[in-house]
HTML snippet that shows the backbone in 3Dmol.js (N, CA, C, O; Angstrom):
<script src="https://3Dmol.org/build/3Dmol-min.js"></script>
<div id="view" style="width:600px;height:400px;position:relative"></div>
<script>
const pdb = `
ATOM      1  N   GLN A   1      -9.231  -0.391  -5.698  1.00  0.00           N
ATOM      2  CA  GLN A   1     -10.167   0.585  -5.450  1.00  0.00           C
ATOM      3  C   GLN A   1     -10.168   1.003  -4.020  1.00  0.00           C
ATOM      4  O   GLN A   1     -10.195   2.182  -3.667  1.00  0.00           O
ATOM      5  N   GLN A   2     -10.137  -0.001  -3.230  1.00  0.00           N
ATOM      6  CA  GLN A   2      -9.343   0.192  -1.877  1.00  0.00           C
ATOM      7  C   GLN A   2      -8.184   0.685  -1.222  1.00  0.00           C
ATOM      8  O   GLN A   2      -8.033   1.367  -0.208  1.00  0.00           O
ATOM      9  N   LEU A   3      -7.282   0.102  -2.166  1.00  0.00           N
ATOM     10  CA  LEU A   3      -5.831   0.599  -2.637  1.00  0.00           C
ATOM     11  C   LEU A   3      -5.924   1.937  -2.725  1.00  0.00           C
ATOM     12  O   LEU A   3      -5.342   2.676  -1.930  1.00  0.00           O
ATOM     13  N   ALA A   4      -6.828   2.460  -3.913  1.00  0.00           N
ATOM     14  CA  ALA A   4      -6.964   4.204  -4.034  1.00  0.00           C
ATOM     15  C   ALA A   4      -7.411   4.937  -2.803  1.00  0.00           C
ATOM     16  O   ALA A   4      -6.999   6.082  -2.617  1.00  0.00           O
ATOM     17  N   GLY A   5      -8.372   4.256  -1.794  1.00  0.00           N
ATOM     18  CA  GLY A   5      -8.668   4.983  -0.677  1.00  0.00           C
ATOM     19  C   GLY A   5      -7.789   4.907   0.485  1.00  0.00           C
ATOM     20  O   GLY A   5      -7.955   5.673   1.434  1.00  0.00           O
ATOM     21  N   LEU A   6      -6.794   3.961   0.465  1.00  0.00           N
ATOM     22  CA  LEU A   6      -5.678   3.837   1.449  1.00  0.00           C
ATOM     23  C   LEU A   6      -4.838   5.244   1.027  1.00  0.00           C
ATOM     24  O   LEU A   6      -4.561   6.145   1.819  1.00  0.00           O
ATOM     25  N   LYS A   7      -4.547   5.219  -0.213  1.00  0.00           N
ATOM     26  CA  LYS A   7      -3.945   6.455  -0.390  1.00  0.00           C
ATOM     27  C   LYS A   7      -4.082   7.576  -0.324  1.00  0.00           C
ATOM     28  O   LYS A   7      -3.168   8.400  -0.280  1.00  0.00           O
ATOM     29  N   ASP A   8      -5.792   7.899  -0.296  1.00  0.00           N
ATOM     30  CA  ASP A   8      -6.131   9.020   0.323  1.00  0.00           C
ATOM     31  C   ASP A   8      -6.102   9.134   1.777  1.00  0.00           C
ATOM     32  O   ASP A   8      -6.148  10.287   2.204  1.00  0.00           O
ATOM     33  N   ARG A   9      -6.037   8.203   2.616  1.00  0.00           N
ATOM     34  CA  ARG A   9      -5.985   8.290   3.906  1.00  0.00           C
ATOM     35  C   ARG A   9      -4.838   8.260   4.181  1.00  0.00           C
ATOM     36  O   ARG A   9      -4.707   8.594   5.358  1.00  0.00           O
ATOM     37  N   TYR A  10      -3.942   8.042   3.733  1.00  0.00           N
ATOM     38  CA  TYR A  10      -2.405   7.889   4.032  1.00  0.00           C
ATOM     39  C   TYR A  10      -1.514   8.224   2.845  1.00  0.00           C
ATOM     40  O   TYR A  10      -0.773   7.498   2.182  1.00  0.00           O
ATOM     41  N   PRO A  11      -1.794   9.558   2.758  1.00  0.00           N
ATOM     42  CA  PRO A  11      -0.891  10.398   1.403  1.00  0.00           C
ATOM     43  C   PRO A  11       0.479  10.411   1.941  1.00  0.00           C
ATOM     44  O   PRO A  11       1.367  10.479   1.091  1.00  0.00           O
ATOM     45  N   ASP A  12       0.868  10.356   3.294  1.00  0.00           N
ATOM     46  CA  ASP A  12       2.273  10.384   3.732  1.00  0.00           C
ATOM     47  C   ASP A  12       2.875   9.183   3.838  1.00  0.00           C
ATOM     48  O   ASP A  12       4.059   9.164   4.172  1.00  0.00           O
ATOM     49  N   VAL A  13       2.289   8.151   3.616  1.00  0.00           N
ATOM     50  CA  VAL A  13       2.715   6.589   3.681  1.00  0.00           C
ATOM     51  C   VAL A  13       2.456   5.896   2.353  1.00  0.00           C
ATOM     52  O   VAL A  13       3.196   4.937   2.133  1.00  0.00           O
ATOM     53  N   VAL A  14       1.571   6.185   1.442  1.00  0.00           N
ATOM     54  CA  VAL A  14       1.184   5.464   0.183  1.00  0.00           C
ATOM     55  C   VAL A  14       1.270   6.517  -0.677  1.00  0.00           C
ATOM     56  O   VAL A  14       0.373   7.343  -0.507  1.00  0.00           O
ATOM     57  N   LEU A  15       2.237   6.826  -1.758  1.00  0.00           N
ATOM     58  CA  LEU A  15       2.438   7.808  -2.765  1.00  0.00           C
ATOM     59  C   LEU A  15       1.798   7.712  -3.967  1.00  0.00           C
ATOM     60  O   LEU A  15       1.471   8.690  -4.639  1.00  0.00           O
ATOM     61  N   ASP A  16       1.567   6.348  -4.322  1.00  0.00           N
ATOM     62  CA  ASP A  16       0.963   6.160  -5.916  1.00  0.00           C
ATOM     63  C   ASP A  16       0.758   4.309  -5.766  1.00  0.00           C
ATOM     64  O   ASP A  16       1.438   3.598  -5.026  1.00  0.00           O
ATOM     65  N   ILE A  17      -0.241   3.887  -6.589  1.00  0.00           N
ATOM     66  CA  ILE A  17      -0.345   2.830  -6.692  1.00  0.00           C
ATOM     67  C   ILE A  17      -0.249   2.422  -8.239  1.00  0.00           C
ATOM     68  O   ILE A  17      -1.046   2.976  -8.995  1.00  0.00           O
ATOM     69  N   ARG A  18       0.740   1.421  -8.820  1.00  0.00           N
ATOM     70  CA  ARG A  18       0.867   1.009  -9.892  1.00  0.00           C
ATOM     71  C   ARG A  18       0.696  -0.216 -10.279  1.00  0.00           C
ATOM     72  O   ARG A  18       0.806  -1.107  -9.436  1.00  0.00           O
ATOM     73  N   GLY A  19       0.339  -0.589 -11.862  1.00  0.00           N
ATOM     74  CA  GLY A  19       0.112  -1.617 -12.419  1.00  0.00           C
ATOM     75  C   GLY A  19      -1.562  -2.627 -12.476  1.00  0.00           C
ATOM     76  O   GLY A  19      -2.538  -1.993 -12.074  1.00  0.00           O
ATOM     77  N   LYS A  20      -1.698  -3.401 -12.726  1.00  0.00           N
ATOM     78  CA  LYS A  20      -3.115  -3.589 -13.130  1.00  0.00           C
ATOM     79  C   LYS A  20      -3.210  -4.892 -12.954  1.00  0.00           C
ATOM     80  O   LYS A  20      -2.251  -5.595 -13.271  1.00  0.00           O
ATOM     81  N   GLY A  21      -4.317  -5.434 -12.446  1.00  0.00           N
ATOM     82  CA  GLY A  21      -4.930  -6.495 -12.030  1.00  0.00           C
ATOM     83  C   GLY A  21      -4.305  -6.897 -10.747  1.00  0.00           C
ATOM     84  O   GLY A  21      -4.234  -6.102  -9.810  1.00  0.00           O
ATOM     85  N   LEU A  22      -3.777  -8.302 -10.666  1.00  0.00           N
ATOM     86  CA  LEU A  22      -3.245  -8.586  -9.127  1.00  0.00           C
ATOM     87  C   LEU A  22      -1.883  -8.270  -8.987  1.00  0.00           C
ATOM     88  O   LEU A  22      -1.237  -8.387  -7.945  1.00  0.00           O
ATOM     89  N   LEU A  23      -1.475  -7.873 -10.050  1.00  0.00           N
ATOM     90  CA  LEU A  23       0.528  -7.630 -10.038  1.00  0.00           C
ATOM     91  C   LEU A  23       0.498  -5.907  -9.540  1.00  0.00           C
ATOM     92  O   LEU A  23       0.612  -5.045 -10.411  1.00  0.00           O
ATOM     93  N   ILE A  24       0.367  -5.602  -8.372  1.00  0.00           N
ATOM     94  CA  ILE A  24       0.482  -4.271  -8.015  1.00  0.00           C
ATOM     95  C   ILE A  24       1.395  -3.603  -7.347  1.00  0.00           C
ATOM     96  O   ILE A  24       1.930  -4.220  -6.425  1.00  0.00           O
ATOM     97  N   GLY A  25       1.747  -2.464  -7.553  1.00  0.00           N
ATOM     98  CA  GLY A  25       3.365  -1.995  -6.931  1.00  0.00           C
ATOM     99  C   GLY A  25       2.855  -0.643  -6.165  1.00  0.00           C
ATOM    100  O   GLY A  25       1.986   0.126  -6.575  1.00  0.00           O
ATOM    101  N   VAL A  26       3.488  -0.555  -5.143  1.00  0.00           N
ATOM    102  CA  VAL A  26       3.007   0.658  -3.940  1.00  0.00           C
ATOM    103  C   VAL A  26       3.842   1.318  -3.627  1.00  0.00           C
ATOM    104  O   VAL A  26       4.339   0.977  -2.553  1.00  0.00           O
ATOM    105  N   LYS A  27       4.473   2.570  -4.301  1.00  0.00           N
ATOM    106  CA  LYS A  27       5.127   3.687  -3.936  1.00  0.00           C
ATOM    107  C   LYS A  27       5.038   4.074  -2.474  1.00  0.00           C
ATOM    108  O   LYS A  27       3.955   4.401  -1.990  1.00  0.00           O
ATOM    109  N   LEU A  28       5.995   4.049  -1.862  1.00  0.00           N
ATOM    110  CA  LEU A  28       5.776   4.283  -0.366  1.00  0.00           C
ATOM    111  C   LEU A  28       6.554   5.820  -0.321  1.00  0.00           C
ATOM    112  O   LEU A  28       7.324   6.317  -1.142  1.00  0.00           O
ATOM    113  N   GLY A  29       5.924   6.477   1.251  1.00  0.00           N
ATOM    114  CA  GLY A  29       6.921   7.578   1.815  1.00  0.00           C
ATOM    115  C   GLY A  29       7.729   7.189   2.627  1.00  0.00           C
ATOM    116  O   GLY A  29       8.432   7.977   3.259  1.00  0.00           O
ATOM    117  N   THR A  30       7.775   6.175   2.738  1.00  0.00           N
ATOM    118  CA  THR A  30       8.787   5.183   4.089  1.00  0.00           C
ATOM    119  C   THR A  30       9.974   4.467   3.134  1.00  0.00           C
ATOM    120  O   THR A  30       9.818   4.504   1.914  1.00  0.00           O
ATOM    121  N   PRO A  31      10.907   3.956   3.582  1.00  0.00           N
ATOM    122  CA  PRO A  31      11.856   2.956   3.157  1.00  0.00           C
ATOM    123  C   PRO A  31      10.522   1.514   3.455  1.00  0.00           C
ATOM    124  O   PRO A  31       9.529   1.260   4.137  1.00  0.00           O
ATOM    125  N   ASN A  32      11.511   0.861   2.267  1.00  0.00           N
ATOM    126  CA  ASN A  32      10.547  -0.336   1.729  1.00  0.00           C
ATOM    127  C   ASN A  32      10.973  -1.537   2.643  1.00  0.00           C
ATOM    128  O   ASN A  32      10.104  -2.358   2.938  1.00  0.00           O
ATOM    129  N   ARG A  33      11.746  -1.633   2.927  1.00  0.00           N
ATOM    130  CA  ARG A  33      12.236  -2.431   4.064  1.00  0.00           C
ATOM    131  C   ARG A  33      11.707  -2.502   5.692  1.00  0.00           C
ATOM    132  O   ARG A  33      11.505  -3.366   6.545  1.00  0.00           O
ATOM    133  N   GLU A  34      11.626  -1.129   5.561  1.00  0.00           N
ATOM    134  CA  GLU A  34      10.930  -1.039   7.118  1.00  0.00           C
ATOM    135  C   GLU A  34       9.532  -1.330   6.790  1.00  0.00           C
ATOM    136  O   GLU A  34       8.998  -2.095   7.593  1.00  0.00           O
ATOM    137  N   PHE A  35       8.755  -0.898   5.766  1.00  0.00           N
ATOM    138  CA  PHE A  35       7.267  -1.259   5.489  1.00  0.00           C
ATOM    139  C   PHE A  35       7.142  -2.615   5.617  1.00  0.00           C
ATOM    140  O   PHE A  35       6.205  -3.031   6.297  1.00  0.00           O
ATOM    141  N   MET A  36       8.112  -3.615   4.953  1.00  0.00           N
ATOM    142  CA  MET A  36       7.982  -4.715   4.741  1.00  0.00           C
ATOM    143  C   MET A  36       8.181  -5.421   5.872  1.00  0.00           C
ATOM    144  O   MET A  36       7.692  -6.551   5.870  1.00  0.00           O
ATOM    145  N   GLN A  37       8.868  -5.009   7.019  1.00  0.00           N
ATOM    146  CA  GLN A  37       8.521  -5.864   7.925  1.00  0.00           C
ATOM    147  C   GLN A  37       7.577  -5.405   8.798  1.00  0.00           C
ATOM    148  O   GLN A  37       7.437  -6.069   9.825  1.00  0.00           O
ATOM    149  N   LEU A  38       6.891  -4.435   8.649  1.00  0.00           N
ATOM    150  CA  LEU A  38       5.580  -3.441   9.633  1.00  0.00           C
ATOM    151  C   LEU A  38       4.338  -4.636   8.797  1.00  0.00           C
ATOM    152  O   LEU A  38       3.320  -5.023   9.371  1.00  0.00           O
ATOM    153  N   ALA A  39       4.668  -4.979   7.617  1.00  0.00           N
ATOM    154  CA  ALA A  39       3.813  -5.656   7.060  1.00  0.00           C
ATOM    155  C   ALA A  39       3.762  -7.235   7.297  1.00  0.00           C
ATOM    156  O   ALA A  39       2.762  -7.924   7.094  1.00  0.00           O
ATOM    157  N   ARG A  40       4.717  -7.596   7.652  1.00  0.00           N
ATOM    158  CA  ARG A  40       5.501  -9.045   8.179  1.00  0.00           C
ATOM    159  C   ARG A  40       4.594  -8.817   9.621  1.00  0.00           C
ATOM    160  O   ARG A  40       3.843  -9.791   9.666  1.00  0.00           O
ATOM    161  N   ASP A  41       4.453  -8.330  10.293  1.00  0.00           N
ATOM    162  CA  ASP A  41       4.272  -8.132  11.810  1.00  0.00           C
ATOM    163  C   ASP A  41       2.669  -7.843  11.558  1.00  0.00           C
ATOM    164  O   ASP A  41       2.093  -7.617  12.622  1.00  0.00           O
ATOM    165  N   GLN A  42       1.906  -7.801  10.526  1.00  0.00           N
ATOM    166  CA  GLN A  42       0.806  -8.155  10.628  1.00  0.00           C
ATOM    167  C   GLN A  42       0.294  -9.170   9.731  1.00  0.00           C
ATOM    168  O   GLN A  42      -0.851  -9.136   9.279  1.00  0.00           O
ATOM    169  N   HIS A  43       1.274 -10.214   9.435  1.00  0.00           N
ATOM    170  CA  HIS A  43       1.078 -11.387   8.663  1.00  0.00           C
ATOM    171  C   HIS A  43       0.855 -11.136   7.359  1.00  0.00           C
ATOM    172  O   HIS A  43      -0.032 -11.763   6.781  1.00  0.00           O
ATOM    173  N   LEU A  44       1.542 -10.279   6.755  1.00  0.00           N
ATOM    174  CA  LEU A  44       1.378  -9.862   5.543  1.00  0.00           C
ATOM    175  C   LEU A  44       2.658  -9.735   4.725  1.00  0.00           C
ATOM    176  O   LEU A  44       3.536  -8.933   5.041  1.00  0.00           O
ATOM    177  N   LEU A  45       2.749 -10.551   3.656  1.00  0.00           N
ATOM    178  CA  LEU A  45       3.889 -10.737   3.002  1.00  0.00           C
ATOM    179  C   LEU A  45       3.555  -9.904   1.760  1.00  0.00           C
ATOM    180  O   LEU A  45       2.606  -9.841   0.978  1.00  0.00           O
ATOM    181  N   VAL A  46       5.013  -9.149   1.943  1.00  0.00           N
ATOM    182  CA  VAL A  46       5.077  -8.067   0.223  1.00  0.00           C
ATOM    183  C   VAL A  46       6.053  -8.282  -0.148  1.00  0.00           C
ATOM    184  O   VAL A  46       6.920  -8.301   0.725  1.00  0.00           O
ATOM    185  N   ALA A  47       6.388  -8.489  -1.196  1.00  0.00           N
ATOM    186  CA  ALA A  47       7.969  -8.348  -1.658  1.00  0.00           C
ATOM    187  C   ALA A  47       8.848  -6.869  -2.519  1.00  0.00           C
ATOM    188  O   ALA A  47       8.387  -6.377  -3.549  1.00  0.00           O
ATOM    189  N   GLY A  48       9.885  -6.456  -1.978  1.00  0.00           N
ATOM    190  CA  GLY A  48      10.457  -5.338  -2.256  1.00  0.00           C
ATOM    191  C   GLY A  48      10.350  -5.218  -3.778  1.00  0.00           C
ATOM    192  O   GLY A  48      10.318  -6.161  -4.569  1.00  0.00           O
ATOM    193  N   GLY A  49      10.288  -3.605  -4.133  1.00  0.00           N
ATOM    194  CA  GLY A  49      10.503  -3.630  -5.757  1.00  0.00           C
ATOM    195  C   GLY A  49      10.793  -2.583  -6.310  1.00  0.00           C
ATOM    196  O   GLY A  49      10.172  -2.102  -7.259  1.00  0.00           O
ATOM    197  N   GLY A  50      12.279  -1.868  -5.502  1.00  0.00           N
ATOM    198  CA  GLY A  50      13.066  -0.837  -6.277  1.00  0.00           C
ATOM    199  C   GLY A  50      13.030   0.356  -4.833  1.00  0.00           C
ATOM    200  O   GLY A  50      12.982   0.005  -3.654  1.00  0.00           O
ATOM    201  N   ASP A  51      13.059   1.403  -5.199  1.00  0.00           N
ATOM    202  CA  ASP A  51      13.408   2.614  -4.489  1.00  0.00           C
ATOM    203  C   ASP A  51      11.823   2.724  -3.663  1.00  0.00           C
ATOM    204  O   ASP A  51      10.836   2.977  -4.354  1.00  0.00           O
ATOM    205  N   ASN A  52      11.709   2.563  -2.507  1.00  0.00           N
ATOM    206  CA  ASN A  52      10.817   2.454  -1.954  1.00  0.00           C
ATOM    207  C   ASN A  52       9.507   2.182  -2.433  1.00  0.00           C
ATOM    208  O   ASN A  52       8.535   2.925  -2.298  1.00  0.00           O
ATOM    209  N   CYS A  53       9.538   0.881  -3.100  1.00  0.00           N
ATOM    210  CA  CYS A  53       8.269   0.549  -3.425  1.00  0.00           C
ATOM    211  C   CYS A  53       8.087  -0.740  -2.844  1.00  0.00           C
ATOM    212  O   CYS A  53       9.018  -1.479  -2.525  1.00  0.00           O
ATOM    213  N   VAL A  54       6.821  -1.014  -2.704  1.00  0.00           N
ATOM    214  CA  VAL A  54       6.729  -2.830  -2.457  1.00  0.00           C
ATOM    215  C   VAL A  54       5.732  -3.778  -3.510  1.00  0.00           C
ATOM    216  O   VAL A  54       4.800  -3.153  -4.017  1.00  0.00           O
ATOM    217  N   ARG A  55       5.805  -4.615  -3.720  1.00  0.00           N
ATOM    218  CA  ARG A  55       4.812  -5.525  -5.033  1.00  0.00           C
ATOM    219  C   ARG A  55       3.869  -6.756  -4.326  1.00  0.00           C
ATOM    220  O   ARG A  55       4.227  -7.799  -3.779  1.00  0.00           O
ATOM    221  N   LEU A  56       2.802  -6.315  -4.516  1.00  0.00           N
ATOM    222  CA  LEU A  56       1.371  -7.031  -3.977  1.00  0.00           C
ATOM    223  C   LEU A  56       1.369  -8.206  -4.749  1.00  0.00           C
ATOM    224  O   LEU A  56       1.024  -7.942  -5.900  1.00  0.00           O
ATOM    225  N   LEU A  57       1.635  -9.482  -4.567  1.00  0.00           N
ATOM    226  CA  LEU A  57       1.458 -10.661  -5.292  1.00  0.00           C
ATOM    227  C   LEU A  57       0.534 -11.760  -4.997  1.00  0.00           C
ATOM    228  O   LEU A  57       1.042 -12.880  -4.941  1.00  0.00           O
ATOM    229  N   PRO A  58      -0.725 -11.652  -4.799  1.00  0.00           N
ATOM    230  CA  PRO A  58      -1.644 -12.867  -4.461  1.00  0.00           C
ATOM    231  C   PRO A  58      -1.679 -13.735  -4.970  1.00  0.00           C
ATOM    232  O   PRO A  58      -1.155 -13.551  -6.068  1.00  0.00           O
ATOM    233  N   PRO A  59      -2.111 -15.005  -4.824  1.00  0.00           N
ATOM    234  CA  PRO A  59      -2.062 -15.934  -5.696  1.00  0.00           C
ATOM    235  C   PRO A  59      -3.640 -15.440  -6.823  1.00  0.00           C
ATOM    236  O   PRO A  59      -4.393 -14.475  -6.690  1.00  0.00           O
ATOM    237  N   LEU A  60      -3.655 -16.369  -7.691  1.00  0.00           N
ATOM    238  CA  LEU A  60      -4.811 -16.176  -8.721  1.00  0.00           C
ATOM    239  C   LEU A  60      -5.805 -16.493  -7.933  1.00  0.00           C
ATOM    240  O   LEU A  60      -6.841 -15.842  -8.070  1.00  0.00           O
ATOM    241  N   THR A  61      -5.759 -17.472  -6.997  1.00  0.00           N
ATOM    242  CA  THR A  61      -7.166 -18.060  -6.351  1.00  0.00           C
ATOM    243  C   THR A  61      -7.489 -17.284  -5.231  1.00  0.00           C
ATOM    244  O   THR A  61      -7.958 -17.853  -4.245  1.00  0.00           O
ATOM    245  N   LEU A  62      -7.310 -16.062  -5.230  1.00  0.00           N
ATOM    246  CA  LEU A  62      -7.639 -15.074  -4.306  1.00  0.00           C
ATOM    247  C   LEU A  62      -9.017 -14.662  -4.272  1.00  0.00           C
ATOM    248  O   LEU A  62      -9.629 -14.113  -5.189  1.00  0.00           O
ATOM    249  N   THR A  63      -9.542 -15.041  -2.901  1.00  0.00           N
ATOM    250  CA  THR A  63     -10.976 -15.158  -2.737  1.00  0.00           C
ATOM    251  C   THR A  63     -11.083 -13.347  -2.428  1.00  0.00           C
ATOM    252  O   THR A  63     -10.097 -12.676  -2.120  1.00  0.00           O
ATOM    253  N   LEU A  64     -12.285 -12.864  -2.567  1.00  0.00           N
ATOM    254  CA  LEU A  64     -12.734 -11.553  -1.993  1.00  0.00           C
ATOM    255  C   LEU A  64     -12.062 -11.259  -0.336  1.00  0.00           C
ATOM    256  O   LEU A  64     -11.233 -10.448   0.077  1.00  0.00           O
ATOM    257  N   ASP A  65     -12.885 -12.364   0.348  1.00  0.00           N
ATOM    258  CA  ASP A  65     -12.726 -12.381   1.525  1.00  0.00           C
ATOM    259  C   ASP A  65     -10.998 -12.232   2.121  1.00  0.00           C
ATOM    260  O   ASP A  65     -10.593 -11.528   3.046  1.00  0.00           O
ATOM    261  N   GLU A  66     -10.325 -13.026   1.355  1.00  0.00           N
ATOM    262  CA  GLU A  66      -9.000 -13.074   1.607  1.00  0.00           C
ATOM    263  C   GLU A  66      -8.334 -11.557   0.861  1.00  0.00           C
ATOM    264  O   GLU A  66      -7.274 -11.018   1.181  1.00  0.00           O
ATOM    265  N   ALA A  67      -9.020 -11.231   0.110  1.00  0.00           N
ATOM    266  CA  ALA A  67      -8.748  -9.801  -0.886  1.00  0.00           C
ATOM    267  C   ALA A  67      -9.093  -8.523   0.741  1.00  0.00           C
ATOM    268  O   ALA A  67      -8.213  -7.954   1.387  1.00  0.00           O
ATOM    269  N   ARG A  68     -10.149  -8.461   0.901  1.00  0.00           N
ATOM    270  CA  ARG A  68     -10.734  -7.628   2.334  1.00  0.00           C
ATOM    271  C   ARG A  68      -9.422  -7.912   3.436  1.00  0.00           C
ATOM    272  O   ARG A  68      -8.615  -6.987   3.356  1.00  0.00           O
ATOM    273  N   GLU A  69      -9.142  -8.645   4.135  1.00  0.00           N
ATOM    274  CA  GLU A  69      -8.345  -8.793   4.966  1.00  0.00           C
ATOM    275  C   GLU A  69      -6.723  -8.862   4.470  1.00  0.00           C
ATOM    276  O   GLU A  69      -5.831  -8.779   5.314  1.00  0.00           O
ATOM    277  N   ALA A  70      -6.498  -8.981   3.397  1.00  0.00           N
ATOM    278  CA  ALA A  70      -5.326  -8.601   3.328  1.00  0.00           C
ATOM    279  C   ALA A  70      -5.171  -6.831   3.343  1.00  0.00           C
ATOM    280  O   ALA A  70      -4.401  -6.236   4.097  1.00  0.00           O
ATOM    281  N   ILE A  71      -5.929  -6.280   2.506  1.00  0.00           N
ATOM    282  CA  ILE A  71      -6.386  -4.857   2.516  1.00  0.00           C
ATOM    283  C   ILE A  71      -6.291  -3.992   4.188  1.00  0.00           C
ATOM    284  O   ILE A  71      -5.877  -2.919   4.626  1.00  0.00           O
ATOM    285  N   GLU A  72      -6.871  -5.075   4.641  1.00  0.00           N
ATOM    286  CA  GLU A  72      -7.130  -4.547   6.305  1.00  0.00           C
ATOM    287  C   GLU A  72      -5.542  -4.629   7.142  1.00  0.00           C
ATOM    288  O   GLU A  72      -5.368  -3.961   8.162  1.00  0.00           O
ATOM    289  N   ARG A  73      -4.831  -5.205   6.777  1.00  0.00           N
ATOM    290  CA  ARG A  73      -3.820  -5.664   7.450  1.00  0.00           C
ATOM    291  C   ARG A  73      -2.780  -5.054   6.356  1.00  0.00           C
ATOM    292  O   ARG A  73      -1.799  -5.789   6.469  1.00  0.00           O
ATOM    293  N   PHE A  74      -2.545  -4.254   5.530  1.00  0.00           N
ATOM    294  CA  PHE A  74      -2.019  -3.478   4.489  1.00  0.00           C
ATOM    295  C   PHE A  74      -2.201  -1.912   5.373  1.00  0.00           C
ATOM    296  O   PHE A  74      -1.348  -1.221   5.930  1.00  0.00           O
ATOM    297  N   GLU A  75      -3.666  -1.725   5.221  1.00  0.00           N
ATOM    298  CA  GLU A  75      -4.103  -0.752   6.101  1.00  0.00           C
ATOM    299  C   GLU A  75      -3.454  -0.502   7.967  1.00  0.00           C
ATOM    300  O   GLU A  75      -3.184   0.637   8.347  1.00  0.00           O
ATOM    301  N   ARG A  76      -3.306  -1.629   8.845  1.00  0.00           N
ATOM    302  CA  ARG A  76      -2.818  -1.727   9.612  1.00  0.00           C
ATOM    303  C   ARG A  76      -1.434  -1.224   9.671  1.00  0.00           C
ATOM    304  O   ARG A  76      -1.076  -0.383  10.496  1.00  0.00           O
ATOM    305  N   ALA A  77      -0.465  -1.882   8.560  1.00  0.00           N
ATOM    306  CA  ALA A  77       0.953  -2.041   8.458  1.00  0.00           C
ATOM    307  C   ALA A  77       0.930   0.040   8.222  1.00  0.00           C
ATOM    308  O   ALA A  77       1.629   0.789   8.906  1.00  0.00           O
ATOM    309  N   CYS A  78       0.211   0.391   7.404  1.00  0.00           N
ATOM    310  CA  CYS A  78       0.281   1.992   7.038  1.00  0.00           C
ATOM    311  C   CYS A  78      -0.020   2.793   8.323  1.00  0.00           C
ATOM    312  O   CYS A  78       0.489   3.914   8.338  1.00  0.00           O
ATOM    313  N   GLU A  79      -0.693   2.467   9.324  1.00  0.00           N
ATOM    314  CA  GLU A  79      -0.997   3.019  10.483  1.00  0.00           C
ATOM    315  C   GLU A  79       0.366   3.174  11.132  1.00  0.00           C
ATOM    316  O   GLU A  79       1.003   4.201  11.367  1.00  0.00           O
ATOM    317  N   ALA A  80       0.705   1.671  11.407  1.00  0.00           N
ATOM    318  CA  ALA A  80       1.970   1.348  12.162  1.00  0.00           C
ATOM    319  C   ALA A  80       3.325   2.454  11.669  1.00  0.00           C
ATOM    320  O   ALA A  80       4.241   2.811  12.410  1.00  0.00           O
ATOM    321  N   ALA A  81       3.150   2.812  10.357  1.00  0.00           N
ATOM    322  CA  ALA A  81       4.449   3.161   9.406  1.00  0.00           C
ATOM    323  C   ALA A  81       4.087   4.755  10.008  1.00  0.00           C
ATOM    324  O   ALA A  81       4.793   5.518  10.666  1.00  0.00           O
ATOM    325  N   ARG A  82       3.004   4.873   9.610  1.00  0.00           N
ATOM    326  CA  ARG A  82       2.683   6.836  10.148  1.00  0.00           C
ATOM    327  C   ARG A  82       3.129   6.833  11.743  1.00  0.00           C
ATOM    328  O   ARG A  82       3.765   7.799  12.164  1.00  0.00           O
ATOM    329  N   ALA A  83       2.841   5.905  12.491  1.00  0.00           N
ATOM    330  CA  ALA A  83       3.341   6.339  14.341  1.00  0.00           C
ATOM    331  C   ALA A  83       4.999   5.971  14.187  1.00  0.00           C
ATOM    332  O   ALA A  83       5.812   6.546  14.911  1.00  0.00           O
ATOM    333  N   LYS A  84       5.321   5.208  13.427  1.00  0.00           N
ATOM    334  CA  LYS A  84       6.848   5.209  13.416  1.00  0.00           C
ATOM    335  C   LYS A  84       7.038   6.378  12.663  1.00  0.00           C
ATOM    336  O   LYS A  84       7.603   6.977  13.579  1.00  0.00           O
ATOM    337  N   ALA A  85       7.035   6.837  12.150  1.00  0.00           N
ATOM    338  CA  ALA A  85       7.444   8.494  11.453  1.00  0.00           C
ATOM    339  C   ALA A  85       6.950   9.324  12.217  1.00  0.00           C
ATOM    340  O   ALA A  85       7.570  10.351  11.940  1.00  0.00           O
ATOM    341  N   LYS A  86       6.224   9.566  13.019  1.00  0.00           N
ATOM    342  CA  LYS A  86       5.916  10.747  14.116  1.00  0.00           C
ATOM    343  C   LYS A  86       6.779  10.332  15.116  1.00  0.00           C
ATOM    344  O   LYS A  86       7.202  11.308  15.736  1.00  0.00           O
ATOM    345  N   GLU A  87       7.265   9.147  15.572  1.00  0.00           N
ATOM    346  CA  GLU A  87       8.377   9.201  16.599  1.00  0.00           C
ATOM    347  C   GLU A  87       9.726   9.027  16.355  1.00  0.00           C
ATOM    348  O   GLU A  87      10.652   8.659  17.077  1.00  0.00           O
ATOM    349  N   ALA A  88       9.644   9.432  14.957  1.00  0.00           N
ATOM    350  CA  ALA A  88      11.213   9.661  14.514  1.00  0.00           C
ATOM    351  C   ALA A  88      11.415  11.519  14.445  1.00  0.00           C
ATOM    352  O   ALA A  88      12.454  12.149  14.641  1.00  0.00           O
ATOM    353  N   ALA A  89      10.268  11.969  14.158  1.00  0.00           N
ATOM    354  CA  ALA A  89      10.247  13.237  14.295  1.00  0.00           C
ATOM    355  C   ALA A  89      10.364  13.934  15.257  1.00  0.00           C
ATOM    356  O   ALA A  89      10.308  15.158  15.142  1.00  0.00           O
TER     357      ALA A  89
END
`;
const viewer = $3Dmol.createViewer("view");
viewer.addModel(pdb, "pdb");
viewer.setStyle({}, {cartoon: {color: "spectrum"}});
viewer.zoomTo();
viewer.render();
</script>
């Protein structure tokens, strides 16, 4: 649900949410390598998953607080991606 909210708030960055459970892929409107670096800048590790996709692969022992923190960091990466796209335009 939280990722769906990010898709609504950042439709230019988050194009689609794929997967079920904890194995989630996010289709991006920005190059995935660029987004992966922006996520790393937020201390969030995401894996590349094909053309403009990243994968979120949290541990099975993920707590609710950790999930909230990860979503916050992902959102900050989305904000940075949007700002970078505006600079380039």
